[in-house]
N, C-alpha and C positions, 0 to 999 in steps of 0.2 A: 860748425862745422863744413868742412868743403871736402869734396872729391879730390881724392891723389893717386898716384900710383899704387899706391899700397891695398886701397880702400875699395878701386872701382877700375875695374878693365873692361873694355867693349866687349859684348858677348859677340863670338862669331863660331860656325861651327867647325870652321878649319882645326879648333884646339882640339878638338875629338881624334881626327887624325893624330895628330901629336903625342896625344894621350895614350892611345892604343899602340903606336910605334914605340913608346918609352917601357911602356908596362908588357904588353903581349907581344912584343917586336918578332918572336920567333912562330905566333901561330898564324895559320893562314888566313888571308884576307880576303883575296881575289883567286876564283878560279874560273879560267876559260879554257875549253876542250883540253890540252895536255899542257897548259900554262896554268903556272902557280905561282903567287906572289903572297910574300906574310907580309904584315904590318909595316917592318921595318924596311923591308924592298918597297913596297908601297910608296912609303913617304918618300924615300931617297929620290923614285921617278918622279914625285910629284913638284918636290924642291926643285929638281934639275931641270923640267919641262918649265917651271916657272922662271929661272932663268934663261932657258931657250927662248921663251915668249920675249923676254925683257930685250933679249940680242935682236929681235925683228924690230922693235920700238916702241911696245906696248909700254905703255905707260899708266897711271894710278886715273881710273877713271873711264878708261877706254874699254870698246865691246871688243871680246871675241869671241865668234859665231864658231857653233861647231855642227854638224849636222851627220849625225852617226847610229849606229844601230847600239844595243845595249852590251859591248865590247869593253877590255880592260879600259881604252882610251876615253871611252866616254865618263867612264866613273871618275878617272885621274884628273879629267876638266873641271869636275866640282872642286876639285881642293887646287889644283896648280894655277887655273886662272885668276882666281878669287887672291891666290898667295903672291901672283904679280902684280896686286893691286887692281885688275882690271873686272870687268862685269861679264858673266857667264850667260850666252845667249845660246840656249839650245833650241833646235830647229826640226819641225816635224818631218820626217825622212816621208812621209807619203804627198807632202805638198807639191805643187806643180810650180814650174821655172819662175812664172810672173809673181808668183808669193814670196817666193825664196828672194826674188829679188828687191821686193817692195821692203822685206824685212832686214837686208842687208843696209837697203837704205836709210829707213827709218831708224835703225839701229847705229849707224856709221861703222858697222863693223870694220876693225883695223885688220885683223886677220880671221880668213875663214877656215876652221878645219873641217873635213870632209872625207868620208869613207869612201874608197874607190869605188864601191858598186853606183856612188852617188853621183860620181863626178860629172856624167853626161847633165844630168839635170841642173847640177851646179855652173858648169860652162854655158849653159843656156842661161840663168840666173844673170851671170856675171854680164854676157853679152847685153842683156838689155838695162842693168843698174848703172847707175851714175857713179856709185861708189865701187872702188876696184883694192879690195882687200889683199892682202898677201895670202895665198892658198897654201895650208899645207894638208898633207895627202894621207891617209892613213893606210895603210897595205895590210891588210888581214892576209894572213898566209890561210885561213879557213875560208876565204873567198877566192875562187879559182880564178876567176876573168879578171883581165887586167885594165885598169881604166881607161876607156877611149875619149881621149880630151887633149886638145892643145893647150892646155893652160899649164902656165909657169908654176909649176909645184915645188914644197920642199918637203922631204918624207918626214912625218911624224917622229919616228926613232931615231933620225940623224938630227933633227932640231934637239930632241931631248937630251943627247948624249953632246951637246954644245954645254949643257948645265952643270953643275956641280953639287953632290949632295950637301955639302957647307955652306950653300948660297944663303945668304940674309934674306929670306922671303918678308914678304909686307904684312902686317896685322895692319886691321881698319885704326882708326885712328878714332874712328864715330861709330858706333854699332846702328847708326841710321843710314850708315853709307849703302850704295847698292851693291848686292851681292850677284845678282842674277835678272834678266831680262826675259820674259816669257810671254810668247804672242797667243794671244787668243786665236779661236778658230774662226774669227771675221764672221761671228754671229749677225752682225748689223752692217757689214759691207766691208772694209778692208779691216786687217785684224788689228788690234790693240794692243799696243806693248805694255806687259805688266811690269812693273818693276820690284823687287822684293827687296828688303834689308838683311845685314849679318843678324840682326837682333831677331828677327821673325823668324827667319830659317833655322835658326840656334833652338827657341822656343817651340816651332813645329816638331824638330826632332825629339826634344825631351818630350813634347806631348805624346807624342807618337809612343816613345818607350812606356810610357804609364799608361796611356789607352788600350795598348795591345798587349800591356803586362808583360813586355820582353824580358827575356833572362839576358844574363851576361853569355855571350858565343853562340847567339843563334846561328843557323845554317838557313842563309836567304836565297832564295833563286829569284832572280832580278827579271822578272815576267813585266813589270809596269814600264813603260818606254820610257826612258830616263829625259826623254824630250818633254813629256807631259808634266808639268807643275815640278820639274827637277826630280821627275820618278817618284813623286809623292814626299820628297825629301828624304826617303830611305836612304839615298847615299851617304847623306850626312848622319841620319839616325843608325846605320850597322855600324859607321865608326864610332860613333860613343856607345856601344854595347861591344866593341870590338867580335862582331861578327863575323863569321865565312860568306863572301859574295860569291855565288854561283851566276857567271853571267851568261847569258843566252841572246844570240843574234837575233832568233827568230822564232817567234811561238809555233811551236807545232807539237800536238797533245802527246805524240808517241815520244818527242824529246823529252818534254816536261816530264812524263811518268818516270821515264828512266832515269832521268836528273835526280827526283827527288827520291828514288829508289838507292841509286848509285853513290849519292852524297849525303842521305839522311837528312834531307831539308825538313825544316821544322816551320819556314814562313815565306809566304811569296804572297805578291798582291797582284790584282788585274780587273779589268771590265767584266762584266757579267756575260758578255758575249766569249771571254776565255773559260768561264765556268761551264757555260753550254756545250763549248768544243768538247773540255774535259768530260763532262756528263754524258754525251752522246757519241762518244768515240766507239768503235768497235771493239768488240768484246774483247778481240785477240790483244789489243794494246794496253786498253782499260787496266788499271790495278788498283786494287784497294790495300788500306795502310790497317793494321792493328794498334799501331801509334798515331796519335793525333798530330795532323798538318793543320796548320792555323793559316788562314786565308785571309787578305784584307781584301774588299771588293766596293768598287764605286763607280759610278756611271748612271747609267739608266737603273732607274730599280731593279733589282733581280727577280725574277719570276719566282715564286715561292718553290713550283716545283725543280726547278733547277737546284735552289738553295736543299731541299729534300736529298736529292739523289746524290748532292755532293756530300750531304752529311753521313749518307748511309755508306759512303767510302772512305770514310775514316777524317773527311776534312770538317774542320771546324770553322764557320764563316762568319766573319762581322762585317757586316754591310757600313760606309761611311758617307759622308756626304761632303762637299765641298766645291769650290770653284777654283779657278786659274787665279783670281784675285785675290783669294785668302790662301795662297801658299798650299792648296790642296784641301783637305779634310778639315771641316769644323763641327761636324757632328757626327755620332756613330749609334749603331742599333746596341748599346750596350747591355748586354743580356744579364737578365736578374734570376736570383737562384730559383723563383717559384716558376719559373719558364722549364725547368728542368723536367717537371712534375707533367707537362702537355704533352700532348699526342705529336710527332714529329711533323705533320702538315702545319700543325697551329704556332709551334715554336717557327716555321719557317717562314709564315706568316709575319709573325712579330719581326723577326730578323730581316724582313724586307724594307722596312720603314726608315728612314732617314735617319731618326734617333733624337738623342740628346747632348747639348755642346761636348765638345772636346776637352781635354783637361786644362787646355792653354787658351782656349778661348773664352774672352770674358763676358760676353753676352751676345746669344742669340735668342731673337723673338720673332713674333709670326704676329704683322700688324694690318690692320684695316686701311688699305690705299685711301681711303678719302679720311678719314677721323686721325690716321694714325697712332691709333689705340691697338693696344694688344688684343689678339681676337681670344674668346673664351676656349677653354681646355673641353671642348664638345665633339671634336672629331668630324664637324662639320661646316663650320665656319671659314671661310678662306680668307686668306690675307699673304701678303707677301714677307718672302723670308728675308731678314735683315739680320746682319752681323757689327759687332763692334769688339775691337780687341787688338794684339800687338801682330797678329798673322793677317791684317787686312794689307794690302798692297801699299806701298807709297803714293802710287798714282797709276796713270796712262802716260808713258812716253810722249812727249810731243802733244799734248791733246787735253789742256786745261779745262776745256768745257766738259768733256765728257768724265774727266776727273771730278768736278765739281757736281754733276749731275749723279754720277756714284753715290757721293759722301753727304748728300743732302740728308738734312735733321740730324746730322749727328749720328748716322748708321751708313755702314755699307749695305745698299740694296742689291739685292742676287736677281730679281727679275724672275726668279720661281714662284710658284703659288702653292701654297699648303695647307692642312689643316693641324691643329693640336690636339692630339689625343687625351683621355682624363688622366691618363699616367705621365702626360707632359712629354710624350714622343711626338714627333714630329713626323709629317707625312705629307710628300709634295702631290698636289692633284693635278697641277698643269702649269704652263709655263707662260710668262707676260709676253715674250719673244718667241717668236717660232723657230726654235731652235731645235732639230733632230739631233738625238743622241744615238749614236750608230757604230756599235762597237766599241762604245766608250769615247769616239771622238765626236764633237760638236759640227754639225752641220748647218750652213746657213740656209734657209729659205730662201731668203731674199737673194742671195749669192747664186742659187739655181735659177731661181726666175730671169735675172739680169740676163743668163748666159740664153735662155729660151727664147727670150725677146728678141737677141740677135738673129733668130734664125729667118728667114723672111717669109715664110708661110704663119708663121705665128703670131696670131692677132692679142691674144691674153694669155693670161698664164697664172696659176699658182700653184703652190709647192706645199704639203703636208706631210706629217709623217704617217705613215704605215706600217702596222706589227709586222716584225718578223721573227721567225724562231731561231734563227742563226743570231741575227745582228741586235736581236731588241726592237728596233726600228729603223726604218728606211725612207728616203724620202720617196713622194709619190706626188707624179705633176697631174694637173689637171690643165688642158689646153683647149683653148677657143680657138680654131683656125681660122684665117684670113679667107674670104668666099674665093673659091674655085682652087683652094690648095687640097692637097690631098697625100701630104707625108705619112708615111707610116711611123709606128710606135719605135720600131727598132732604129729605125734613121734618125729619129729625133734623137734619142738616146744616144746614139753612136756619134752626133753632132756633140752632146754635151760633154760626153768622154774626151772628145777633141779639144774640147775648148775650157776644161778646168779639172782638176785632181780627179782621178778615176774615180774614187771611194764616195764621193759625192754627188756622181751621175743619179739622176731617178732610176729607179729598178722597173718602176711602172707608169705608164701613161695612159690618161683617161682623155677621150676626146669628146667635148659637147660644149654647150652653152654654161657659163659661170654664174652661180647665182650671186644678187647684188642688192645692195641697199638702195634705198631712195634715192642715194646720192652718188650710186656709181661704185660703191665701195665693195669688191669682192668679199662674200662672206664664207671666212674660213671654217668658220665654224660649221658649216650646214657640210662642207666638204669634209671635215673628219668626221662626222655621221655615217657618212656612205660606208659601206663595208668593203673592205679594201682587201684583195688577197692578190700575190703574184701570179 
């Protein structure tokens, strides 16, 4: 027996859009301010943009980069770009121009779609990049300022209107074909390009439907940045269940509360910092709900107190864990029935763990780094989280060495250290690499240290995570100045801000000798033990 066109069709999340448009064509698909698109209208726009991209010379396997907020254009790109046979490359809106230039070059972008608000960063990036893609500008009427740029651009809507709803779009011949390219946050220097395939994105979407117990037609507020793991794959997931997606350009607690109320939002996701902002919002804007609002959160482990506060306002929180390399979440703190009889603070503690494997994750283990054996379920023995399944990346673009290392021993190695409790739930305890997770974004301590070393007064530097009530954790720099130097903390922080993405700068600098081993290696574990407060 052999595969044929009748019994085998390559899996792709593009199919979700067409099913919803065929069956629920008149239902609302996207809401953004005063703009509403039905599933039928949304499909037409995506197909038309696919043809528009083709008119710019985009061919199968080409990369189309987009740097935009959670607006309809960003959502549409998750379908239109793959339908043109191209690879979707979403770029973090908070990155500095140098990093954006590196991504455009490494990914060899043929077209670069940019929100007008980010045109200045885009121009600076293109000035220093060797790759010169065609720039398509998103002119959002809800963003009042005009783009300050000399770039030769094409208007997004104008390009879309070059296409026709009847355009014969491309479906992948092979489900292993790449669908998207997502760059890590550069936790060990330059960001690495993580390649997803159509099969993995399809399965991640279906896994979310099962793991989150999504009903048909949920109302979903898109608070997760779509540049981050393709918004956890929820762009495709919501198409699978014909949900209504409420777009949000910027996360503001008052706006979030109002949209949840106005549109009767049933689901949204976000990093723990977003929950913290909602939990600590002023009383005059905070809202509680008699109905359940389902929330998925991921990033740094959410404080149990924040979870408890959110639950008291009518939010049901599910904590998940994952990486860019695993299409997003592969573990979930799946609630058990017996938890309902426990106190709210105990429930919050249990829900803050990273949890058990997601429905479409074949296997997740915690292994001893020396023996490679699984650690006992004792809640004490620490090992590394490793993953195996269809939602592990294809590999790192242009980096076979890093790919081979990541997949050594038949597992994907996360670099996160954890224990396994007696009930089988995994809980992170530390990190192999010195990654700082601030507001759901990964910040490389190595990158900050490199910038610090560029300052003429800095002799030695080390950066570690410092607890922060708002962001979860933020960078703290320990600096040993050169003899005779007297730079201030504020001046050094400003130097970092001027030489890297603003959100990565250290929030505190501690001056003094750095503890070292006998061989001269800085002892970061000793620095972490210090009581750090901003």
